[in-house]
matplotlib code that plots the C-alpha trace (Angstrom):
import matplotlib.pyplot as plt

x = [3.3, 1.9, -0.2, -3.4, -2.9, -5.4, -5.8, -7.9, -9.9, -12.8, -15.5, -15.2, -18.4, -17.4, -15.5, -13.9, -10.6, -11.4, -12.4, -9.3, -7.0, -8.8, -8.1, -4.4, -4.2, -5.7, -2.9, -5.0, -4.7, -8.0, -8.7, -11.5, -12.7, -14.3, -15.3, -17.4, -20.3, -20.8, -20.9, -17.5, -16.7, -14.7, -12.4, -9.4, -6.3, -3.8, -1.0, 1.9, 0.5, -0.1, 3.2, 5.0, 3.1, 3.7, 7.5, 7.8, 7.4, 5.0, 2.2, 0.4, 0.6, -0.7, -4.2, -5.7, -8.8, -9.7, -11.9, -14.1, -15.9, -16.4, -17.2, -14.5, -13.6, -11.2, -9.1, -5.9, -4.3, -4.6, -2.9, -1.5, -0.3, 2.7, 3.6, 6.1, 8.4, 8.1, 7.0, 4.3, 1.0, -1.7, -4.4, -4.9, -7.2, -8.3, -10.1, -12.5, -11.6, -13.9, -12.6, -11.3, -11.0, -8.0, -6.2, -3.7, -0.5, 3.0, 5.8, 9.5, 12.0, 14.9, 18.1, 19.6, 22.9, 24.9, 28.1, 27.5, 27.7, 31.1, 30.3, 29.5, 32.5, 34.6, 33.6, 30.4, 27.5, 23.9, 21.7, 18.2, 15.4, 12.4, 12.5, 8.8, 6.5, 2.6, 0.9, -2.6, -2.9, -5.3, -5.6, -4.6, -1.4, 0.4, 4.2, 6.5, 8.8, 9.8, 13.3, 15.7, 18.6, 21.9, 23.9, 26.2, 25.2, 27.8, 28.5, 25.6, 23.1, 19.6, 16.7, 13.0, 9.6, 9.3, 12.3, 10.6, 8.6, 5.6, 3.9, 0.7, -2.2, -0.1, 0.1, 1.6, -0.7, 1.0, 1.6, 4.8, 8.1, 9.6, 13.3, 14.0, 17.8, 21.0, 24.6, 27.0, 30.7, 33.3, 34.2, 37.8, 36.8, 34.4, 37.2, 39.5, 36.9, 36.4, 40.1, 40.3, 37.4, 39.0, 42.3, 40.3, 38.5, 40.0, 41.8, 40.5]
y = [24.4, 21.0, 20.6, 18.7, 15.2, 12.8, 9.3, 6.5, 4.2, 1.8, 1.2, -1.8, -3.7, -5.6, -4.5, -6.4, -8.2, -11.0, -8.6, -6.5, -9.5, -10.5, -7.0, -7.3, -10.7, -9.1, -6.4, -3.7, -1.6, -1.2, 2.4, 4.6, 8.1, 9.8, 13.2, 16.3, 14.7, 12.2, 8.4, 6.7, 5.1, 2.0, 2.0, 0.2, 1.5, 0.1, -1.2, -0.2, 3.3, 4.1, 2.5, 4.9, 7.9, 7.1, 6.6, 9.8, 11.7, 14.4, 11.9, 13.1, 16.8, 16.3, 17.1, 14.4, 14.3, 10.6, 9.4, 6.6, 5.1, 8.5, 10.5, 12.7, 13.3, 16.0, 14.5, 14.5, 11.4, 11.1, 7.8, 4.8, 1.4, -0.5, -4.1, -4.4, -6.8, -5.8, -2.1, -2.2, -0.3, -2.2, 0.5, 4.2, 6.6, 9.7, 12.8, 14.8, 18.4, 21.1, 24.1, 26.8, 24.3, 24.6, 21.4, 20.4, 18.8, 17.8, 19.1, 18.5, 21.1, 21.7, 23.3, 25.1, 27.0, 25.0, 25.7, 29.4, 28.7, 29.5, 27.1, 24.1, 24.8, 24.9, 21.4, 22.2, 19.9, 20.7, 19.1, 18.8, 18.8, 18.8, 17.1, 18.1, 20.8, 20.9, 23.6, 24.9, 26.0, 26.3, 22.9, 24.4, 26.0, 23.3, 24.1, 21.3, 22.1, 24.8, 26.1, 27.3, 29.5, 28.7, 31.5, 33.1, 30.6, 30.3, 28.0, 27.9, 29.4, 28.0, 28.2, 28.5, 28.5, 32.3, 32.9, 31.3, 33.3, 31.3, 31.5, 33.7, 32.1, 29.4, 29.3, 27.0, 24.3, 23.9, 26.2, 27.8, 28.6, 25.2, 24.7, 23.3, 22.9, 24.1, 24.3, 22.5, 23.3, 20.5, 18.7, 19.8, 23.5, 23.1, 21.6, 24.5, 27.1, 25.3, 25.4, 29.0, 29.9, 28.0, 30.0, 33.3, 32.4, 34.4, 32.4, 32.4]
z = [-9.4, -10.1, -13.2, -13.3, -14.8, -16.4, -15.2, -16.7, -14.3, -14.4, -11.8, -9.6, -9.4, -6.2, -3.1, -0.3, 0.2, -2.2, -4.9, -4.4, -4.7, -7.9, -9.3, -8.4, -10.1, -13.2, -13.3, -11.8, -8.5, -6.5, -5.4, -4.0, -4.6, -1.6, -0.2, -1.1, 0.8, -2.0, -2.0, -2.3, -5.7, -5.9, -9.0, -10.3, -12.1, -14.6, -12.4, -14.8, -15.2, -11.5, -10.6, -12.9, -11.6, -8.0, -8.5, -10.7, -7.5, -6.1, -6.2, -3.0, -4.2, -7.7, -8.8, -11.1, -13.3, -13.1, -16.0, -14.6, -17.6, -19.2, -16.0, -14.8, -11.1, -9.9, -7.1, -5.1, -3.7, 0.0, 0.7, -1.0, 0.2, -1.1, -0.9, 1.9, 0.0, -3.7, -3.3, -5.9, -5.2, -3.5, -3.0, -3.5, -1.9, -3.7, -2.2, -4.4, -4.7, -6.0, -8.0, -5.6, -2.7, -0.2, 0.7, 3.3, 1.9, 2.8, 0.5, 0.6, 1.8, -0.6, 0.8, -2.2, -2.8, -0.3, -2.3, -1.4, 2.4, 3.9, 6.8, 4.6, 2.3, 5.5, 6.6, 8.5, 8.5, 7.5, 10.2, 8.6, 11.1, 8.8, 5.4, 4.7, 5.8, 5.9, 4.0, 3.4, -0.2, -3.2, -4.8, -8.2, -6.7, -4.7, -4.6, -5.7, -2.8, -0.3, -0.9, 1.9, 0.5, 2.3, 0.7, 3.2, 6.1, 8.8, 11.7, 14.3, 11.8, 12.0, 9.6, 10.6, 9.1, 9.7, 7.4, 4.4, 1.9, 0.8, -2.6, -2.8, -1.1, 0.7, 4.5, 7.1, 8.3, 11.7, 14.5, 15.9, 14.3, 13.7, 13.0, 9.5, 9.8, 11.6, 10.5, 12.8, 12.9, 12.5, 15.7, 15.5, 15.2, 18.1, 20.3, 19.3, 20.3, 23.6, 24.3, 23.4, 25.6, 28.5, 28.0, 28.2, 31.5, 34.4, 37.0, 40.6]

ax = plt.figure().add_subplot(projection="3d")
ax.plot(x, y, z, "-o")
ax.set_aspect("equal")
plt.show()
């Protein structure tokens, strides 16, 4: 589960494109805190610090306690913008989260124990359909990832949402039984199976 992290920020006295550009020139990243039926707060973050946090991973599924000039805000990142050329952060949106609140998040899907799959060891291919899944979960209990165990998986096997055991209090945010991945046999094996099937067909 993702731990709550602390983040320092300062209030931004001015908003707008010009003010945001001035913040970036000063080595800071403009951001906003909103939600919980309160007025939005314009803030700015240290560029080096927030850049490291974003690229460390799990940014959008991490709870933060943002200290804005001595006042602390419990938040979760909802979105961030990167420079299209240099990939450094341009803006961050934070959503206020009260204690006990439930949030909707996207978490990665990890396919584990691939070495224990006879099909994959035999040259099969794991065809990943969903790299992430959307979950409803307590803000304090956001999973780092959802794991799919491939032990014993054979050719043609498929893996669905219904086959995954979720942590306590966590539910799927979507509807239906989506496919997460399938295992495809090597092309040579598929051709051999087709030839064998053709031989077995009764002649007219």
